[in-house]
N, C-alpha and C positions, 0 to 999 in steps of 0.2 A: 504494500498501500506505500501512494507517496505520500510527502509528509505535508502536502495540499487533500489529501482526502483523508487523511488521520486526524488533520483539524476540522474538517467538517463531520466526520464522522462522530468525535469528541465532543462538537458542538450540537449536532443530533442529538447524542444520548444527554447529556446536560441540557437544553429543552426540556427532552420529554422528564428527567428528573422533576424540574422547574414545576410542569403541569401537573405531575402526581403529588407534591408537597402542596402544591395551592387546593388540588381536588380534594387533601387530606384534612383541610382543613374545616373543624367542626362548627356547626355553627353556633354563634357567640364569640369564636374564638378572633384575635384581632390579626387582621388581612397582614399580608406582606406590603411592604414597599415595593414597586419596582426593585430599587437596588437590595431591599433585604432578601428577596427573592432570590435573586442575580446570586448575593453571597451565599446563601443557605445551597442553595444548587451547587456552588461551584464547590464548597465543600464536600456534599452529601456524594456527588461525581469524584471529587477526587479519591476519597475513604472508598467508595464502590469499585472503582475503575480494573483494581488488581485485585484480587481475594481467592486465596488459595480454595478448593472444596473443604467446607467444614470447617472452617474457621474464619473467627469472626474480625473486624477490623474496626479499629478506633479511630478519630479524628479528632482535635480537640485545636482550637484556637482561640489565641485569649484577643479581642480587638478593644480599639480604645482609639480616639482620634475625630472621628467624625463628631459635627455638634450633637451632645448626648450621650453619644453612645458608648459604653463600657459595658461591655460583656463576655461573656466567654459561649463558644461556639463547642456544641459537639454530633458529633455523627457518628453512629453505630451502626453497623452493615454484617448483616446475619443471617443464618438461616430461618427464615419463619419458625417461631412455636410460640406454646403457650405460655403467658407470663412474662413474657421477656420485657414488654415496657413496665412493669410494675415494677419487674425487677433493679431495670435502671432506675428509676425515679427513684426509688428508694435506694439504690448504691449513693445518686447526686446529694439526694436528702439528708446520707449519712455523714455527708461532710460538712454538711452546715451550708448546700446552696442550694437556692429557691429554685424553681424550675418554674420561668416564665413563657418558653412558649415549648411546645413538645408536640410535633409532627410526625406520623406515623403511617407513611404509603410502605402495604407489601406490594411490590412493584415483580411481575413474573420477568427474569431477566436468560439472554444465554450466555455463556463462558466459553472461552477455549478449555481445549484442557490444562493452561498453564494458569489458568482464573482470571485473563483479561477479560472484563465486561466487552460483548461484542453484541447485542443485540438487546432491546427492551421492547415490552408489548409481549400480547399473547402466540403463541406459535410453538412450532413441534421442538420437542429435548429442551424446555423451558421451566429453569424452577422458580420458586417463589421468594422472594426475599425479603425478610424485614430491612428499610433504612430509615431507619429512626433520628429525624433533628430533633436538636434542643435546645434550647439560650438559658444560660443563668447569669446570673449576677457575676461581673469578671473575677475570677479567682487569679490568685496570685501563682508564680512557677511552681511554687511547693505545692499546692493545693489542688493546680493542675497535674503535678506527677502521680500525687497522691492519688488522684480520680482515676487517672489513666492505670493502675496499680488493683483499686480497687473492682475499677469496672471488666476489666481483664480476670480478676476472680471471678465476680459473678459470671460472666459471660463462660 
């Protein structure tokens, strides 16, 4: 695949993730701003782009700088299973972090043998994955490291 095709494919997959995040918002949830949705979709896409079979992927980033924006973004990509969201939210809460936003689309994906994300949507040989996106108050580096360790242990 040429780099132009790879970029186009990545944009297409990220757009599909953005649509899934938007559609997964529950009634009463605050809507994403356009930039907020783009940022959330980027983080989830980056986490989901490479996932070995049966292994969770965790991405955590701290955000400061935009007017009034000080938060921690968390993306967890895992096989879909019962109580996953509850377990992850409890883990985040156990570190004293509140959950300001939680979006949980379950997405049908196709992956190459090495775990590279190939396609999103219904079709042959698709598996269903939980792509959980959360926002919490900004956490310092030490708390983010503890959070990653705690999430890995939970999963």
